[in-house]
PALOBA-994190 format. One record per atom (N, C-alpha, C): x, y, z; residue in three letters. Coordinates in steps of 0.05 Angstrom, whole numbers, plus 5000, padded with zeros to 4 digits. Atoms other than C-alpha are relative to their C-alpha. Example, Ala and Ser with C-alpha at 12.3 -4.5 7.8 and 13.67 -1.06 7.14 Angstrom:
2
501849765000ALA
524649105156ALA
501850245000ALA
498449764999SER
527349795143SER
498550225014SER
This chain:
412
501649764999MET
500050005001MET
501750244999MET
498449745002LYS
502650704983LYS
499250185022LYS
500549824979ILE
503251155042ILE
500250294991ILE
500049725009PRO
501451895028PRO
502550145013PRO
497649864992GLN
507452365034GLN
499350165026GLN
500749844977SER
503652785086SER
500249845026SER
499750184977ILE
503852175132ILE
502949915004ILE
497350104998THR
510751945116THR
502050195013THR
498149814991LYS
514452585132LYS
500050025031LYS
500049994970PRO
512152645205PRO
501249755013PRO
498950254988ILE
513951905216ILE
503050014999ILE
497149985003LEU
520952035190LEU
501150195020LEU
499149804980VAL
521752655234VAL
499949895027VAL
500150114974ALA
519452275294ALA
502249815005ALA
497750184998ALA
524651735280ALA
502650155006ALA
497549844996LEU
530052265275LEU
500150135028LEU
500149894973LEU
527752555341LEU
501249805021LEU
499250214982ILE
529351895376ILE
503049934997ILE
497250105005ILE
536151745344ILE
502050185015ILE
497949874987ASN
541851935391ASN
499150255015ASN
501049784985GLY
537352435427GLY
500350264986GLY
499649765015VAL
538152945370VAL
497450084986VAL
502549895012PHE
532453395346PHE
500750124972PHE
499649895028PHE
532053535271PHE
497450174992PHE
502349855010SER
527854075240SER
499049874974SER
501150125023SER
523353925180SER
501850024975SER
498249975021ALA
529054165136ALA
502549845004ALA
497850164993ASN
533753655166ASN
502450145010ASN
498049854986ASN
537754175203ASN
500049965029ASN
499950044970ILE
540054045275ILE
499550275012ILE
500549754986SER
536854565318SER
500549995030SER
499650024972LYS
537854285389LYS
500749725007LYS
499250274990THR
541153705424THR
498749965028THR
501550074974ILE
536953375480ILE
501449765012ILE
498850234986ASP
540352925531ASP
497749805004ASP
502150204995PRO
536552265535PRO
499549985029PRO
500650004972PRO
532852185600PRO
501549775014PRO
498650214984LYS
536451795656LYS
497849795007LYS
501750214992SER
533251125668SER
500349925029SER
500050094973ASN
531250925738ASN
499649695003ASN
500450295001LEU
530750195716LEU
502749875000LEU
497550164998ILE
536249705736ILE
499149714999ILE
500850285002SER
536148975718SER
502549825003SER
497950214999PHE
540248335731PHE
498649734998PHE
501150275003LYS
539347595720LYS
501049815022LYS
499450214981ILE
539247025770ILE
500249744984ILE
499750255013LYS
542046385740LYS
499849775021LYS
500550214981LEU
539145795778LEU
501249744991LEU
499050275007LYS
541745085781LYS
497749814994LYS
502450175007SER
534644805777SER
497850204993SER
502149855010ALA
528145045748ALA
497750045020ALA
502049964979GLN
524345065814GLN
499150295002GLN
501049724998LYS
519945675823LYS
501350165023LYS
498649824981VAL
523246265859VAL
498150215010VAL
501649784991LYS
520046775904LYS
502150215011LYS
498249784992ILE
523547455916ILE
498450235012ILE
501449784987GLU
521548005964GLU
502150185014GLU
498249824988THR
524848615995THR
500049955031THR
499650064972ALA
527748496065ALA
499050245016ALA
501049784984PRO
524448916120PRO
502450185010PRO
497649864991LEU
531449106144LEU
502549914984LEU
497650065015LYS
538249126112LYS
501349745009LYS
498850264995TYR
541748456108TYR
498049805012TYR
502150174989ASP
535048146129ASP
500449955030ASP
499750014970LYS
536448296203LYS
497350015013LYS
502550004985HIS
531248226257HIS
499750275015HIS
500049774984LEU
533348846297LEU
501950224989LEU
498449775007ALA
535749526272ALA
500450165026ALA
499549874975TYR
539149866331TYR
501750254994TYR
498649745005SER
541050606327SER
500650135027SER
499249884975PHE
545050936382PHE
501450264994PHE
498949735005THR
546751686384THR
501350125024THR
498749854979LEU
551752086423LEU
499550304996LEU
500749705002ASP
549252796435ASP
502350175008ASP
498349774992ASP
553353436437ASP
502949994990ASP
497450005013GLY
559753216402GLY
502250005021GLY
497950004980TYR
563953076465TYR
502349824991TYR
497750125010ARG
570952846454ARG
500249705008ARG
499950284992SER
569952186491SER
498949824978SER
501050165023ALA
566251946428ALA
502349894984ALA
497750085017TYR
572951936392TYR
502149855017TYR
498050124983LEU
577351746452LEU
499449715008LEU
500850264989THR
573251146475THR
498149844983THR
502050155015ALA
567050966436ALA
500949914973ALA
499150075027PHE
570150976367PHE
502049774999PHE
498150245001PRO
576150526381PRO
498849755012PRO
501350254988LEU
571850056424LEU
498449864977LEU
501950135021LEU
566849936366LEU
501549954975LEU
498750025027ASN
571350036305ASN
502649835002ASN
497450134996GLY
577549716335GLY
502350205002GLY
497849824997GLY
583650066361GLY
500850055029GLY
499149954973LYS
587050366422LYS
498250205013LYS
501949834983ILE
582150636474ILE
501750195016ILE
498649814983SER
584651266509SER
500049925029SER
500050024971ALA
586951226580ALA
498950255011ALA
501149754986ARG
585151776631ARG
500650244983ARG
499749765015ALA
584052426595ALA
498350225012ALA
501549784986ILE
582153046637ILE
499550224980ILE
500849795019SER
578353556595SER
500250285014SER
500149724990GLU
577954316604GLU
497950035022GLU
502049994980TRP
571954176648TRP
500649855025TRP
499050164977LYS
576153766697LYS
498549745002LYS
501450265001ASN
572353146675ASN
501649814983ASN
498550215014ASP
575552496652ASP
498449904977ASP
501250095024GLN
573552366581GLN
501449764987GLN
498650235010GLY
578251776572GLY
498749745008GLY
501150274994GLY
577351026580GLY
502049845016GLY
498450174984ASP
581350436605ASP
502749944986ASP
497550035012GLY
587250466557GLY
500649744987GLY
499650275012THR
586349776528THR
499750024969THR
500350025030ASN
586449556455ASN
497549824995ASN
502550145007SER
579749346424SER
500349894973SER
500150125026LYS
578848866367LYS
497650084984LYS
502449915012GLY
572249196351GLY
497649825007GLY
502550144996LEU
564948986357LEU
498649994973LEU
500950045028PHE
561648696294PHE
497349864999PHE
502250165010TYR
555348436261TYR
500949924972TYR
499250075027SER
555348126192SER
498050094979SER
501849915022ASP
552248296124ASP
498449774991ASP
501450235009GLY
548947616122GLY
501449824982GLY
498550155020LEU
554247366075LEU
502749935011LEU
497550074988GLY
559847256124GLY
502050225004GLY
498249784998ASN
563047946120ASN
499350175025ASN
500549864976LYS
563948306187LYS
499950314995LYS
500249715001ILE
561749036195ILE
500150115028ILE
499849894973PRO
563649466256PRO
497450135009PRO
502349844989PHE
558249736301PHE
500650304995PHE
499749725007LYS
557050466282LYS
497850165015LYS
501949824985LEU
553751036321LEU
499650264983LEU
500549735011ALA
551251736304ALA
501150215019ALA
499249764983LEU
554052406330LEU
498150224995LEU
501649745003ALA
549152986341ALA
501850225010ALA
498049804994ILE
553853566339ILE
499150304996ILE
500449715003ASN
553954326346ASN
502550114987ASN
497749905015GLY
558554626293GLY
501550235016GLY
498649784986GLY
559955236338GLY
501849915023GLY
498350114979ALA
563254786390ALA
502449834990ALA
497950185010ILE
567854376345ILE
502450174992ILE
497649855005GLY
575054606341GLY
502449865012GLY
497550124992ASP
582354456356ASP
501150105027ASP
498949874975ALA
583254886419ALA
497749995021ALA
497350034990PRO
584554826475PRO
501049714996PRO
498950275004GLN
589054216476GLN
498549795015GLN
501550194984ASN
585053896531ASN
496950054996ASN
502849925006ARG
578454076496ARG
498049785007ARG
502150194993GLY
571953766516GLY
498449914976GLY
501450075024HIS
569053756446HIS
501949884979HIS
498450125023LEU
571353396382LEU
501250214983LEU
498949835021SER
575653696329SER
498749924973SER
501150065027TRP
573653726255TRP
501349754989TRP
498750235010ASP
578953206238ASP
499049745013ASP
501050244987GLU
576252726290GLU
497249944990GLU
502650055011VAL
569152816266VAL
500249894972VAL
499750105027LYS
571452716195LYS
500949704999LYS
499150274999GLU
575052066213GLU
497749815006GLU
502350184993MET
568851766245MET
498050004977MET
501950005021TYR
564451996189TYR
500949824976TYR
499050175022HIS
568851646137HIS
500149725008HIS
500150274990ALA
568651026181ALA
497249905001ALA
502850085001GLY
561051016172GLY
498250115021GLY
501749874980TRP
558651416232TRP
498550224986TRP
501649785012ASP
553151916215ASP
500150255018ASP
500049754986ILE
553052646234ILE
497250134997ILE
502749894999LEU
546452946256LEU
500050295010LEU
500249724994ASN
544453676263ASN
498950035029ASN
500849964972HIS
543953896337HIS
500050305007HIS
500049714995GLY
543754646327GLY
502950105001GLY
497349905002PHE
549855096317PHE
501150065027PHE
498949944974HIS
550555326390HIS
498849845022HIS
501550154978HIS
546154816427HIS
498250195015HIS
501449794986ALA
541855416443ALA
497149915006ALA
502750074993THR
535255316481THR
498650225016THR
501149804983LYS
534155926525LYS
498250194986LYS
501949805011HIS
529056476516HIS
501550194981HIS
498849825019GLY
530556896455GLY
501649864979GLY
498550155021THR
533756346414THR
498750024973THR
500950005027ASN
533156416340ASN
500249714989ASN
499950295005PHE
531455686325PHE
500649954970PHE
499550035029LEU
531555766249LEU
503050044994LEU
497149955003THR
538656056252THR
501649775010THR
498550234988GLU
540955496298GLU
500049764980GLU
500150225019VAL
538554986246VAL
501750064975VAL
498849945026THR
541255326183THR
503050055003THR
497149954996GLU
547955566212GLU
501649745004GLU
498650264996ASN
549554866234ASN
500349854975ASN
499950125027THR
547854596165THR
502350124984THR
497849865013THR
552555116135THR
502749935010THR
497450074988SER
558054956184SER
501049734991SER
499350285007ILE
558054216168ILE
500649994970ILE
499449995029GLN
557754356092GLN
502850114996GLN
497449865003LYS
563854816099LYS
502449825009LYS
497850144989ASN
568054376142ASN
500249704994ASN
500050295006LEU
565953666123LEU
499149934972LEU
500650045028GLY
563053746053GLY
497449854994GLY
502650145006PHE
556053446060PHE
497850145015PHE
502449894988THR
549053646080THR
498649805018THR
501450184980MET
545953356143MET
497049994993MET
502950035008SER
538853086136SER
498349915024SER
501650084976GLN
536752906207GLN
500750195023GLN
499749794979PHE
535753366267PHE
499449885028PHE
500550094972VAL
536353236343VAL
499750265016VAL
500549764984VAL
533253766388VAL
501850015023VAL
498349984975PRO
538254016440PRO
498350045024PRO
501349964975GLY
536153996512GLY
501450215017GLY
498949814982GLY
537154486567GLY
497850205010GLY
501849804989GLU
534255096602GLU
498550144977GLU
501549905023SER
528555336558SER
497250085008SER
502749944996ASP
521555606551ASP
498349764993ASP
501950245007PRO
515755106549PRO
499449994971PRO
500850045028GLY
514554836480GLY
502250084979GLY
497949915018TYR
521255076451TYR
500749784978TYR
499350225018GLN
522354386419GLN
498150014975GLN
501849995022LEU
516254496376LEU
501050194977LEU
498949815019GLU
519655096343GLU
502449884986GLU
497850135012TYR
525954686331TYR
499049794979TYR
501050215018GLU
521854116300GLU
498950144975GLU
501049875023ARG
518254606255ARG
502150104981ARG
498049885017ASP
524354966230ASP
501949794988ASP
498250215010ALA
528554336222ALA
498649864976ALA
501550155022LEU
523153976180LEU
499750184976LEU
500449815021ALA
522254606138ALA
502650074985ALA
497549925012ASN
529654666123ASN
502049764998ASN
498250215008GLY
532454006099GLY
500049755016GLY
499950244983SER
531353516156SER
497649834993SER
502150185006PHE
527352896141PHE
498549905025PHE
501250094974SER
526152716214SER
501450155022SER
499049854977VAL
527253006283VAL
499749825025VAL
500150134973ALA
529052686350ALA
499350225020ALA
501049794981SER
525153056404SER
499249865026SER
500850104974TYR
521552916469TYR
497649824998TYR
502450165004VAL
514952626445VAL
499749934970VAL
500250085028GLY
513852226382GLY
500049704997GLY
499950295006ALA
514651546350ALA
502349875015ALA
498050154987GLY
518651006382GLY
499850005030GLY
497350085010PRO
523150826415PRO
500049754983PRO
500250245016VAL
520750186383VAL
498250054977VAL
501649965024ILE
518450236311ILE
499849754985ILE
500550245016LYS
515349666274LYS
500750034972LYS
499149965028VAL
518249566206VAL
499149774981VAL
500950225018ASP
514748936179ASP
497950104980ASP
501849885019GLN
509749396144GLN
501250284992GLN
499049745008LYS
510650066109LYS
499950205024LYS
499649814977VAL
513150606157VAL
499450284990VAL
500549725006ASN
510551316155ASN
502450175009ASN
497549854994LEU
517151706151LEU
499650304994LEU
500349725007ASP
514152356127ASP
500050195023ASP
499749814977LYS
516452906175LYS
499949875026LYS
500150164976MET
517652376227MET
501350155024MET
498949904974ILE
518652616299ILE
500049765018ILE
499850244983TYR
521152076346TYR
501150085028TYR
499249954972ALA
522252056421ALA
502649875007ALA
497350104991ARG
529251986450ARG
499649855026ARG
499750154976THR
530651466502THR
503050005008THR
497249974993PHE
536951586542PHE
500949775018PHE
498850204983VAL
541551066572VAL
502150165016VAL
498349844983GLN
545251366632GLN
501049845024GLN
498950134976SER
549751136688SER
498650105025SER
501249914974SER
547451166760SER
502550045019SER
497949954980LYS
551351296824LYS
501449745007LYS
498850274995ASP
552950546827ASP
502349974982ASP
497650025015THR
560150526803THR
501449735003THR
498650264995ILE
561849816827ILE
498949774984ILE
501350205016THR
556749366794THR
498750124975THR
501249925025PHE
553049396728PHE
496949965002PHE
502950044996LYS
545949346758LYS
498450194982LYS
501549815015THR
543649976723THR
500049914969THR
499850095027MET
546249726656MET
498549754995MET
501550245003ASP
543149056667ASP
497150054998ASP
502949935002ARG
536349386675ARG
499550094970ARG
500249915028PHE
537449736607PHE
500249764981PHE
499650235019LEU
539749086576LEU
497649815002LEU
502350164999ALA
533648726602ALA
497850124981ALA
502049885019THR
529349226564THR
500849944970THR
499150065027PHE
533749126503PHE
499449724992PHE
500750285005ASP
532848376507ASP
497149964994ASP
502950035005SER
525348456510SER
499350104973SER
500449885026VAL
525548886448VAL
500949814978VAL
498850195020ALA
530048396411ALA
498449744997ALA
501550265002LYS
525347816426LYS
497150054988LYS
502649965013LEU
519248156394LEU
499849844974LEU
500250205023PRO
516647696338PRO
500750114974PRO
499549905026ASN
517148166280ASN
502250204999ASN
497849825002PRO
522748606254PRO
499450275011PRO
500549744987ILE
523549256292ILE
502550174998ILE
497849794999TRP
527749896296TRP
499950135028TRP
499849914972TYR
530150116365TYR
502250215001TYR
497949804998ASN
533950746382ASN
500350105029ASN
499349904974GLU
537551006444GLU
502150214997GLU
498249785000PHE
541651616463PHE
501550005026PHE
498749914976THR
546751856513THR
501850244993THR
498349775004HIS
551752426521HIS
503049914999HIS
497150084999GLY
559052296542GLY
500249705005GLY
499350294994VAL
562251606546VAL
502849975010VAL
497450024987GLY
568551756585GLY
499849905028GLY
500050124973ASN
570551526654ASN
498350175020ASN
501749834983GLY
566852116686GLY
497150024988GLY
502849985009ASP
559252176684ASP
499650294994ASP
500149715008LEU
559352836645LEU
497250115005LEU
502549854995TRP
553853306670TRP
497949815013TRP
501850204990ASN
550652686703ASN
497849934980ASN
501850075022LEU
547452556635LEU
501349814981LEU
498350165018SER
552352056608SER
500249725009SER
499350284992MET
554951356610MET
502950005007MET
497150054995ARG
561451216646ARG
501149794981ARG
499050195020PHE
566050856600PHE
499749715008PHE
500550294993PRO
565950206640PRO
497249914995PRO
502850085006ASP
558350206634ASP
499549974971ASP
500350015029PHE
558650376560PHE
501349754988PHE
498650235010LYS
563649826547LYS
498649755006LYS
501550224992TYR
559749326586TYR
497449964984TYR
502750005015TYR
553149516551TYR
500549914972TYR
499650065027MET
555949486481MET
501149724995MET
498850265005THR
560148866488THR
498049785007THR
502150204994THR
554248496520THR
498149974977THR
501750015024ILE
549848676461ILE
501449864977ILE
498550125023ALA
555248476412ALA
500349705004ALA
499650294996LYS
556447796444LYS
497549854996LYS
502550145002LYS
549147626444LYS
498750034973LYS
501449945025TYR
546647946380TYR
501750064976TYR
498149945023GLY
552848096338GLY
501049754986GLY
499150235016SER
556947646294SER
501149775016SER
499250224982THR
559547236353THR
497749885014THR
502550114988GLY
552247136377GLY
498249894979GLY
501950115019ASN
545947006338ASN
500050164974ASN
499749835024ASP
547747566287ASP
497450114990ASP
502549895008SER
540847856288SER
499850304999SER
500149724998ILE
542748576297ILE
501250144976ILE
498949815020TRP
543949126246TRP
500650265016TRP
499249774983MET
547849636288MET
500750234983MET
499649795019ALA
547050256246ALA
498950265010ALA
501149744992PRO
545951006257PRO
497250054989PRO
502749945007TRP
539051316252TRP
499750064970TRP
500249915027GLN
540351626184GLN
500149764980GLN
499750235018GLU
542550956152GLU
497449835001GLU
502450164997VAL
536450586179VAL
497650154986VAL
502149845013TYR
531751156158TYR
500049974970TYR
499950005029GLU
534351166087GLU
499549724988GLU
500750275011TYR
533950416079TYR
497049964999TYR
502950054999ILE
526650396101ILE
498750194979ILE
501249825021TRP
525051006056TRP
500249884974TRP
499850115026LEU
527850665996LEU
498649744997LEU
501550265000ARG
524949986014ARG
497150044993ARG
502849955003ASP
518050286015ASP
499250134974ASP
500549865025LYS
518750655949LYS
501049854975LYS
499050145022VAL
522750185905VAL
498149784990VAL
501750205011LYS
519149705858LYS
501649774989LYS
498550235008ILE
521849005849ILE
498249824984ILE
501450195018ASN
519348565791ASN
501949794991ASN
498350225010TYR
521847895769TYR
498349824984TYR
501350205018GLU
520147395714GLU
501949774996GLU
498450245002GLN
522546685714GLN
499349844975GLN
500350175023LYS
523546265651LYS
502149765005LYS
498350234994ASP
526245575670ASP
502150065022ASP
497949964981LYS
532945675704LYS
501150295001LYS
499149725001GLU
533446415691GLU
497850195010GLU
501949804989VAL
530146985730VAL
501150274994VAL
499449735005LEU
530247695704LEU
498850175022LEU
500949824978VAL
529848195762VAL
500350284990VAL
500049725009THR
527948905744THR
499250175025THR
500449824977ILE
528449465796ILE
499550284990ILE
500649725006GLU
525050135789GLU
500650175024GLU
499249824977LEU
528450655834LEU
498450254999LEU
501349744999PRO
524851275858PRO
502250224998PRO
498149785000GLU
528051955855GLU
501150035029GLU
498850004973ILE
532851925914ILE
501150295007ILE
498949734994PRO
534252585950PRO
503050015001PRO
497149965003GLU
541252865939GLU
501349975028GLU
498650014973THR
542652896014THR
500149725011THR
499850274991PHE
541652146022PHE
502949904998PHE
497350125000ARG
548051786041ARG
500149724991ARG
500150295006TYR
545751076031TYR
497949934980TYR
501850085021ARG
542450725972ARG
500249704997ARG
499750294998SER
541949995992SER
497349865004SER
502350174996ILE
536749445988ILE
500949715003ILE
499550294997SER
536848716011SER
497549854990SER
502250175010LEU
532648185977LEU
500049735012LEU
500350274991ILE
530147546008ILE
499349824977ILE
500450195022VAL
530546975959VAL
499049735011VAL
501050264992ASP
526246355971ASP
500449804978ASP
499450205020THR
529345795932THR
501749785013THR
498250224991LYS
532545115946LYS
502449974981LYS
497950035021SER
536945205885SER
502350205004SER
497749825000LYS
544045485885LYS
499750184975LYS
500249815023PHE
544746085838PHE
502450194998PHE
498049815006GLU
549446585807GLU
498650264990GLU
501149755010ILE
548247325790ILE
501550084975ILE
498949895024GLU
549347605721GLU
499050294996GLU
500849725002SER
549348355713SER
502050164981SER
498449835016LYS
551848855661LYS
499750305008LYS
500549734989GLU
549749465702GLU
502650105013GLU
497649884989SER
555449925721SER
499450175025SER
500749834976ASN
551550315775ASN
498749845022ASN
501150174978ILE
549949735820ILE
502149795009ILE
498350204990ALA
554149285865ALA
498249785012ALA
501750224992ILE
551048595878ILE
501749785014ILE
498850224986SER
553048075930SER
497849815009SER
502150194992SER
549447435949SER
501349755012SER
499250264989ASP
549846765983ASP
499049784982ASP
501250195019GLY
547446405920GLY
501349734999GLY
498650255002LYS
552745865924LYS
500049855027LYS
500050124973THR
551645715999THR
497249955009THR
502850034989THR
545145836035THR
497850094980THR
501649895022HIS
542146185973HIS
497350115010HIS
502349874989LYS
537346626012LYS
500050314999LYS
499849724997LEU
539847336007LEU
501750134977LEU
498549835020ILE
541947865956ILE
500250285010ILE
499649734990ASN
544848525978ASN
500750184976ASN
499649815022LEU
544449115928LEU
500950275010LEU
499249734994GLN
548249765931GLN
499950164974GLN
500449845024PHE
546150295881PHE
501850245003PHE
498149775000ASN
551350815862ASN
498650254989ASN
501449755009PRO
549151555854PRO
500450054969PRO
């Protein structure tokens, strides 16, 4: 059949529009170059050893763990670097270290091998915490400073610890400009560390009634996805179903030492609560806070280092890689971003005999997100291998052993 010229010409032009993303005018002259749209679709193949039907679903928590545990150190005290960081990450724990406030922010001077959980594939990952810091207090002076330095914060950040906005001056008193506290701290961390914080922790102290509501409002309106405050969600958050993360406000629970410096009865009470949470039947997210973790109970709002060490090592022995390995010990931001992506990503798969094509549709991920990971639970009795030609995804699995888990890391 002969196609009229009036129909043919638009068809040809439409074809030229598609080729290499170049737009041609009706006179075949290039008038504009259009970049092809970025695809949010990522795919890979699972090569099975048998043709038995496979079921794939997104894990409620990263690495298909039962308990996500987030622990935050408020105020950026130097004991975080001197004691907590080497205890968890591995290294030399500081001995006695008297700060400018005549308080001992050191520890016991021992060497730690680190505390670990696994990625579900046999690889150990150190326990990591979050630091809620005030940029106005971070610096190199005096030599016996009570707060962290920028280099110390940077080292912990690059080791996987997260940095949370805690206001620039930790201001709470009457007359505080809450908006400035939020934004100046954001600018300070951008300037000194090179990234934008996305979670806020309301500072405590002498204040007018309801001041935290102003912090919550200004933080959520200026780049924070969630706020730790006095009243809100948690401390136990169920994650077996979709979680409402939109402008989330969650309630802080503090772990603190008591006057009992000989036994660990106070810590045992906190651990009993922790055990009851860990035994809940469905996957959950649990968060706790404290201030200093040196030998002295800083401001009577902290954990003495012996208590902190006892608390963390007990949790690691029972729930870490040397125990039942059910814990995902990760900072608030990391857990938040996993759940956010988990609830928005679309996973599709199609099986033909021994081959499964998995297609992942990613949402638009905020630029301030640090983590872009998803774990998939694979229900199959067959061993398998992964085949992928995608350059913007890292895939690891236990396909040759227990064949139950696939961990995905998406690159920006």
